[in-house]
C-alpha positions as CSV (number, residue, x, y, z in Angstrom):
1,M,-0.1,0.2,0.0
2,K,1.2,3.5,-0.6
3,L,0.4,6.7,1.4
4,Y,0.5,10.3,0.1
5,I,0.7,12.7,2.6
6,S,1.3,16.2,2.7
7,L,4.0,18.1,3.9
8,E,2.6,21.0,5.4
9,S,-0.4,21.2,8.4
10,P,-2.7,19.8,7.9
11,Y,-1.6,17.3,7.1
12,N,-4.2,15.0,4.3
13,W,-3.2,11.9,3.3
14,V,-5.0,9.3,1.3
15,A,-3.6,5.7,1.4
16,V,-4.1,3.4,-2.2
17,G,-3.3,0.2,-3.2
18,A,-0.3,-1.3,-5.3
19,K,-2.4,-0.2,-8.2
20,G,-3.4,3.0,-7.4
21,Q,-7.1,2.0,-6.4
22,F,-8.1,4.3,-3.0
23,R,-8.4,2.9,0.5
24,E,-8.9,5.0,3.0
25,S,-8.0,9.3,3.0
26,G,-8.1,11.2,6.5
27,V,-6.5,14.3,8.5
28,I,-3.6,15.0,10.7
29,E,-3.2,18.0,12.4
30,D,-0.3,17.0,14.4
31,L,2.5,14.3,13.5
32,D,4.1,13.8,17.1
33,N,1.3,10.4,17.7
34,Y,1.1,9.5,14.3
35,R,2.6,6.2,12.8
36,V,2.5,5.0,10.1
37,P,0.7,1.9,9.4
38,K,3.0,-1.3,9.0
39,S,0.8,-2.5,5.4
40,V,2.4,0.9,4.2
41,E,5.1,0.1,1.3
42,Q,5.7,3.8,0.2
43,V,5.4,7.1,1.8
44,I,5.4,9.8,-0.7
45,G,5.2,13.2,0.3
46,V,3.3,15.9,-1.3
47,A,4.6,19.3,-1.4
48,P,2.7,22.3,-2.0
49,G,3.0,23.9,-5.7
50,E,3.9,27.0,-4.8
51,T,7.6,25.8,-4.2
52,I,8.3,23.9,-6.9
53,A,8.8,25.7,-10.4
54,C,8.4,24.0,-13.5
55,H,10.5,25.1,-16.6
56,S,10.7,24.2,-20.1
57,V,14.3,24.7,-21.9
58,H,16.1,23.8,-24.7
59,I,19.2,21.8,-23.8
60,P,21.3,20.2,-27.3
61,G,22.9,16.5,-26.5
62,K,23.0,13.3,-27.5
63,K,22.4,11.6,-23.7
64,R,20.0,12.0,-20.8
65,R,22.6,12.4,-18.1
66,Y,24.2,14.9,-20.0
67,A,21.2,17.4,-19.9
68,E,20.4,16.4,-16.4
69,S,24.5,17.7,-15.6
70,A,23.4,20.9,-17.8
71,L,20.2,21.8,-16.4
72,G,21.3,24.1,-13.8
73,F,23.5,26.2,-15.8
74,A,20.3,25.9,-18.8
75,L,18.3,27.7,-16.2
76,E,20.6,30.1,-14.6
77,E,19.5,33.4,-16.2
78,R,15.7,32.5,-15.0
79,L,16.4,32.0,-11.7
80,S,16.3,34.4,-8.7
81,D,18.7,32.1,-6.7
82,D,22.0,31.1,-7.0
83,I,22.2,27.1,-8.7
84,E,24.4,25.8,-5.7
85,N,21.2,26.7,-3.4
86,L,18.8,24.7,-5.8
87,H,17.5,21.1,-6.6
88,F,16.7,20.7,-10.0
89,K,15.1,17.5,-11.3
90,L,14.7,16.9,-15.0
91,L,11.4,15.5,-15.9
92,C,11.5,14.5,-19.7
93,W,14.3,15.1,-22.3
94,D,13.4,14.9,-26.2
95,A,16.1,13.9,-28.7
96,D,15.6,17.4,-30.5
97,G,16.6,18.6,-26.9
98,T,13.3,19.8,-25.6
99,A,14.1,19.2,-21.6
100,S,11.2,20.1,-18.8
101,A,12.2,20.3,-15.4
102,A,11.1,20.6,-11.9
103,V,13.3,23.4,-9.5
104,V,12.8,23.7,-5.8
105,S,15.2,25.2,-2.9
106,R,17.5,22.6,-1.2
107,Q,16.9,24.1,1.8
108,Q,13.2,23.3,1.8
109,L,13.7,20.1,0.6
110,T,15.8,18.9,3.3
111,G,13.8,20.5,5.6
112,W,10.8,18.9,4.7
113,I,12.7,15.3,5.5
114,D,14.2,16.4,8.9
115,K,10.7,17.4,9.2
116,F,9.3,14.1,8.7
117,R,12.5,11.9,9.7
118,F,12.4,13.6,13.1
119,K,8.7,12.4,13.7
120,G,9.5,9.2,12.9
121,I,8.7,9.0,9.0
122,N,10.8,8.3,6.7
123,L,10.1,9.9,3.1
124,D,10.5,7.5,0.2
125,A,9.6,10.1,-2.5
126,L,8.3,13.4,-3.0
127,V,6.3,15.1,-6.0
128,A,4.4,18.4,-6.2
129,D,0.7,19.0,-5.4
130,Y,-0.2,19.6,-9.4
131,F,1.3,16.7,-10.6
132,L,-1.0,14.3,-9.2
133,L,-3.9,16.5,-10.6
134,P,-5.7,14.6,-13.0
135,Q,-5.3,15.4,-17.0
136,H,-9.5,15.7,-18.8
137,P,-8.9,13.2,-21.9
138,K,-10.4,16.0,-23.8
139,G,-8.9,19.0,-22.4
140,D,-6.0,20.8,-22.8
141,V,-5.7,22.1,-19.0
142,T,-7.1,21.3,-16.0
143,I,-8.2,23.8,-12.7
144,S,-8.8,23.0,-9.8
145,G,-9.4,24.8,-6.7
146,P,-10.5,27.4,-4.8
147,K,-9.5,25.2,-2.2
148,N,-8.0,27.3,1.0
149,D,-7.5,29.7,-1.3
150,R,-5.3,28.0,-3.8
151,I,-5.7,27.1,-7.2
152,F,-3.8,24.4,-9.0
153,I,-3.1,24.0,-12.7
154,R,-2.0,21.2,-15.1
155,A,-1.2,22.5,-18.2
156,D,0.5,19.2,-19.4
157,K,2.2,15.7,-18.8
158,F,5.1,17.5,-17.3
159,S,3.8,21.2,-16.3
160,G,1.6,23.0,-13.8
161,L,1.5,25.1,-11.0
162,T,-0.3,26.3,-8.1
163,L,-1.3,29.9,-7.4
164,D,-3.9,32.1,-5.1
165,V,-7.0,33.7,-6.2
166,N,-5.9,36.6,-7.3
167,G,-2.5,34.9,-9.0
168,F,-4.7,32.4,-10.8
169,D,-6.8,35.8,-12.1
170,Y,-3.7,36.7,-14.0
171,W,-2.3,34.0,-14.7
172,W,-6.1,32.9,-16.8
173,Q,-6.0,36.5,-18.8
174,T,-2.3,36.3,-19.4
175,S,-1.8,32.4,-20.4
176,G,-5.5,30.5,-19.3
177,R,-7.2,31.9,-22.5
178,K,-5.1,30.4,-25.2
179,Y,-6.0,27.0,-24.4
180,R,-8.5,25.5,-26.4
181,S,-10.6,23.6,-24.0
182,S,-10.4,23.6,-20.0
183,A,-11.4,21.2,-17.3
184,V,-12.6,23.1,-14.1
185,T,-13.6,21.3,-10.8
186,D,-15.3,24.1,-9.5
187,L,-18.8,24.4,-11.1
188,D,-18.5,28.2,-9.6
189,L,-15.3,28.9,-11.4
190,A,-16.4,27.0,-14.5
191,K,-18.9,29.5,-14.9
192,K,-17.3,32.5,-14.0
193,L,-14.4,31.7,-16.6
194,R,-17.2,30.6,-19.2
195,G,-18.8,34.3,-18.5
196,E,-16.0,36.0,-19.0
197,M,-15.1,34.7,-22.4
198,R,-18.2,35.5,-23.7
199,E,-18.1,39.2,-22.7
200,S,-14.8,39.5,-23.7
201,G,-15.3,37.5,-27.0
202,G,-12.4,35.7,-26.4
203,S,-11.1,33.0,-29.2
204,T,-8.3,30.8,-30.2
205,H,-7.5,29.4,-33.4
206,D,-7.4,25.7,-34.1
207,S,-5.0,23.7,-36.5
208,S,-6.6,24.5,-39.9
209,G,-6.2,28.6,-38.5
210,R,-10.0,29.1,-37.8
211,S,-11.2,31.2,-34.7
212,T,-13.4,29.2,-31.9
213,I,-14.2,30.1,-28.7
214,P,-12.6,27.9,-26.0
215,E,-14.4,25.0,-24.3
216,I,-14.7,25.3,-20.5
217,R,-16.5,22.4,-19.7
218,H,-17.1,21.6,-15.7
219,W,-15.5,17.9,-14.5
220,D,-16.2,17.5,-10.7
221,I,-13.2,15.3,-9.4
222,G,-12.5,17.1,-6.0
223,E,-10.3,20.0,-5.4
224,S,-7.3,18.5,-3.3
225,F,-4.9,15.7,-4.1
226,S,-6.8,12.9,-1.4
227,E,-10.5,13.4,-3.5
228,W,-8.5,13.2,-7.5
229,L,-6.5,9.9,-6.3
230,A,-10.5,8.9,-4.5
231,K,-11.5,9.2,-7.4
232,I,-8.9,8.8,-10.5
233,P,-5.9,6.4,-9.5
234,F,-2.4,8.0,-10.0
235,R,-1.6,5.9,-13.4
236,D,1.7,7.8,-14.3
237,E,5.5,6.3,-12.8
238,L,6.1,8.0,-10.1
239,S,9.8,8.0,-10.8
240,T,9.1,10.6,-13.4
241,Y,8.0,13.2,-10.6
242,N,9.8,12.5,-7.7
243,L,12.5,15.0,-6.4
244,L,13.9,12.6,-3.9
245,E,16.9,11.5,-6.1
246,G,20.9,11.9,-6.3
247,L,21.9,13.9,-3.2
248,F,18.2,13.8,-1.9
249,A,17.6,10.2,-2.3
250,P,16.4,8.2,0.9
251,S,19.2,6.0,1.1
252,H,21.5,8.5,0.4
253,T,20.0,11.2,3.3
254,S,19.4,8.3,5.8
255,K,23.2,6.4,5.5
256,S,24.2,9.7,7.4
257,S,22.3,9.0,10.4
258,Y,22.7,5.4,10.2
259,I,26.4,5.9,10.8
260,V,26.1,8.5,13.3
261,K,23.8,6.3,15.4
262,I,26.0,3.6,14.9
263,A,28.5,5.8,16.3
264,A,26.5,7.4,19.4
265,S,26.2,3.6,20.6
266,V,30.1,2.8,20.3
267,A,30.5,5.7,22.1
268,A,28.3,4.8,24.9
269,L,29.9,1.3,25.3
270,G,32.8,2.8,25.2
271,I,32.1,5.2,28.2
272,V,30.8,2.5,30.5
273,V,33.8,0.2,29.6
274,H,36.0,3.2,30.2
275,T,34.3,3.6,33.9
276,G,34.4,0.4,34.9
277,T,38.4,0.7,33.8
278,M,38.9,3.9,36.1
279,I,36.8,2.2,38.5
280,Y,38.9,-1.1,38.9
281,E,42.2,0.9,38.5
282,N,40.7,3.3,41.7
283,R,40.3,0.6,44.1
284,I,43.8,-0.8,43.4
285,L,44.7,2.6,43.8
286,E,42.9,2.9,46.9
287,S,43.9,-0.4,48.5
288,R,48.0,0.4,47.3
289,K,47.5,3.8,48.8
290,A,46.2,2.3,52.1
291,E,49.3,0.0,52.1
292,L,51.4,3.2,52.0
293,T,49.7,4.7,54.7
294,A,50.0,2.1,57.4
295,N,53.9,1.4,56.6
296,M,54.1,5.5,57.1
297,R,52.0,5.9,60.1
298,S,54.1,2.6,61.5
299,L,57.5,4.6,60.0
300,F,56.6,7.9,61.3
301,S,55.3,6.7,64.7
302,S,58.6,5.0,65.3
303,Y,60.9,8.1,64.9
304,F,58.2,10.4,66.6
305,P,56.1,8.2,69.4
306,D,54.9,11.5,70.6
307,E,53.5,13.8,67.1
308,P,50.2,12.8,65.9
309,Y,50.3,11.4,62.1
310,L,48.0,14.0,59.8
311,D,46.6,12.2,56.6
312,R,47.3,14.3,53.6
313,P,44.5,12.7,51.3
314,T,45.2,13.0,46.9
315,S,42.6,13.6,45.0
316,Q,43.5,13.1,41.4
317,V,41.9,9.5,40.9
318,A,38.7,10.8,42.9
319,N,38.8,13.8,40.2
320,L,38.9,11.4,37.4
321,I,36.4,9.4,37.9
322,G,34.1,12.6,38.8
323,D,35.1,14.0,35.4
324,V,34.0,10.3,34.2
325,K,30.7,10.5,35.8
326,Q,30.0,13.7,34.2
327,G,30.6,12.2,31.3
328,L,27.8,10.0,31.6
329,S,25.7,12.6,32.1
330,G,26.2,14.2,28.7
331,D,28.8,16.8,29.4
332,S,32.2,14.9,28.4
333,L,33.8,16.4,25.2
334,F,33.7,13.1,23.5
335,Q,29.5,13.5,23.5
336,K,29.3,17.0,22.7
337,L,31.6,17.0,19.6
338,L,29.6,13.3,18.9
339,G,26.1,15.8,19.0
340,A,27.2,18.6,17.0
341,I,28.4,16.3,14.1
342,S,25.0,14.5,14.9
343,Q,23.1,17.9,14.3
344,I,25.5,19.7,11.4
345,T,26.1,16.9,9.2
346,P,22.3,15.9,8.1
347,A,21.1,19.4,8.4
348,N,23.4,20.3,5.4
349,G,23.3,16.9,3.6
350,A,26.5,15.5,3.9
351,T,27.2,12.3,4.4
352,V,29.3,10.8,7.1
353,D,32.0,8.1,6.2
354,E,34.5,7.8,8.9
355,I,35.1,9.3,12.7
356,N,37.8,9.4,14.6
357,Y,38.3,10.4,18.5
358,R,42.2,11.2,19.5
359,D,43.9,13.8,21.5
360,E,40.3,15.5,21.9
361,A,39.1,16.1,18.7
362,M,37.1,14.3,16.4
363,V,38.8,14.0,12.6
364,V,35.3,13.6,9.8
365,V,35.4,12.1,6.6
366,C,32.0,12.7,4.9
367,R,30.7,13.5,1.3
368,V,28.8,16.5,0.8
369,R,26.7,18.3,-2.0
370,D,29.1,20.3,-3.4
371,L,32.4,22.4,-2.9
372,S,30.4,25.3,-1.1
373,S,28.8,23.0,1.1
374,L,32.2,23.0,3.0
375,D,32.0,26.4,4.4
376,T,28.3,26.4,5.1
377,I,29.7,23.1,7.1
378,I,31.8,24.7,8.7
379,Q,30.4,28.0,9.6
380,A,27.7,25.9,11.4
381,F,30.1,24.2,13.5
382,N,31.8,27.4,14.4
383,E,28.4,28.7,15.2
384,L,27.6,26.2,17.9
385,E,28.8,27.1,21.9
386,G,32.2,26.1,22.6
387,I,32.7,23.9,19.0
388,H,35.9,25.1,16.7
389,A,36.0,22.9,13.1
390,E,38.3,23.8,10.4
391,L,38.8,21.9,6.8
392,L,42.0,19.5,7.0
393,S,41.3,18.4,3.3
394,S,39.0,18.3,0.5
395,G,39.1,17.2,-3.2
396,A,36.3,15.9,-5.8
397,R,36.5,12.9,-8.0
398,E,34.2,11.3,-10.7
399,G,31.3,13.8,-9.2
400,V,31.6,13.4,-5.6
401,V,33.0,16.3,-3.4
402,T,35.1,14.8,-0.1
403,G,35.8,17.0,3.3
404,R,37.7,16.4,6.1
405,F,37.1,18.0,9.3
406,R,39.0,18.8,12.9
407,V,36.4,19.3,15.4
408,K,37.0,19.8,18.7
409,G,35.8,21.9,22.5
410,R,36.5,26.0,21.9
411,D,37.1,27.6,25.7
């Protein structure tokens, strides 16, 4: 069974069978007490369409992977943000070089993944809401809404957008009127658009060049993805629209967290063993101390029989035991450094490959998205209280960027 769930509150969800057949749906106000049913094999996050933009661009070439590599540079002039801060999904690429792509902020994508993982939910895929809107068999564009002041538009297989009501009015006047046939899920909106077309005398031209009045039909399939999927199964290949690939693929994003969990378990075991060793050594030393004290008392009394003997206790071992006990409560430098690594690396899309602790410092080897991420990670470490980090080395090979950091305490 597949579970589609919205990424923003309130969390609408719908469960479907292996072939897309509707099972059940509902709304979750708070994810804290929610547990994914054991029968669910795939969790699909449904992202607000306002955060994911579709673009069409020409990228000449012979192989799809070259088009994927060039996608960011081909779209760079159209984008308001640096391409290093964006994640690109190649939806379609034809032999003539015509490409369709979806673009989303890396920070936004990471935020969704981390938010759900923190609640115990691992996302297997992520799609824009408008790509779940069915296409009418006789319509050029499907329009659904308004739902909570949002209107969803599916122009073709690889193009869509989500707008507020005011944004939709502008889109309709500048782009929507050109379509010869529109399917509208809301009856009142369909009537409104028909009235506007009649009053303005709007027309389009068919393939023969003849002027025709655009057709606007009412298509009652609901006004949210849970209603769409309940009435019309999603038949497209999900991987075509899935944004969780590359650095954001589930197997990749979970590996770093998995390594940190293993390291934390090993650290806890190491602290217990180290504490046991210190306690045992302390008992040996206490026994030796008692023996030496008795000998000193005897020797002192033989030379100074009329003077009292004063014990002068040593405190080094006791202080060491106190430090170990303090470490067990979570305040040791080892745990502090490990906590910093477990906080910073997943949040910045880094995959931890190796952790070594020596001389009160941790050397961390990890893979990152790009070279600019190295500076971001260093800055994030150094913004933590009592933590100092420095980059020891970095390199890139076959498209994989690796960084080696030293993380230590700071006074």
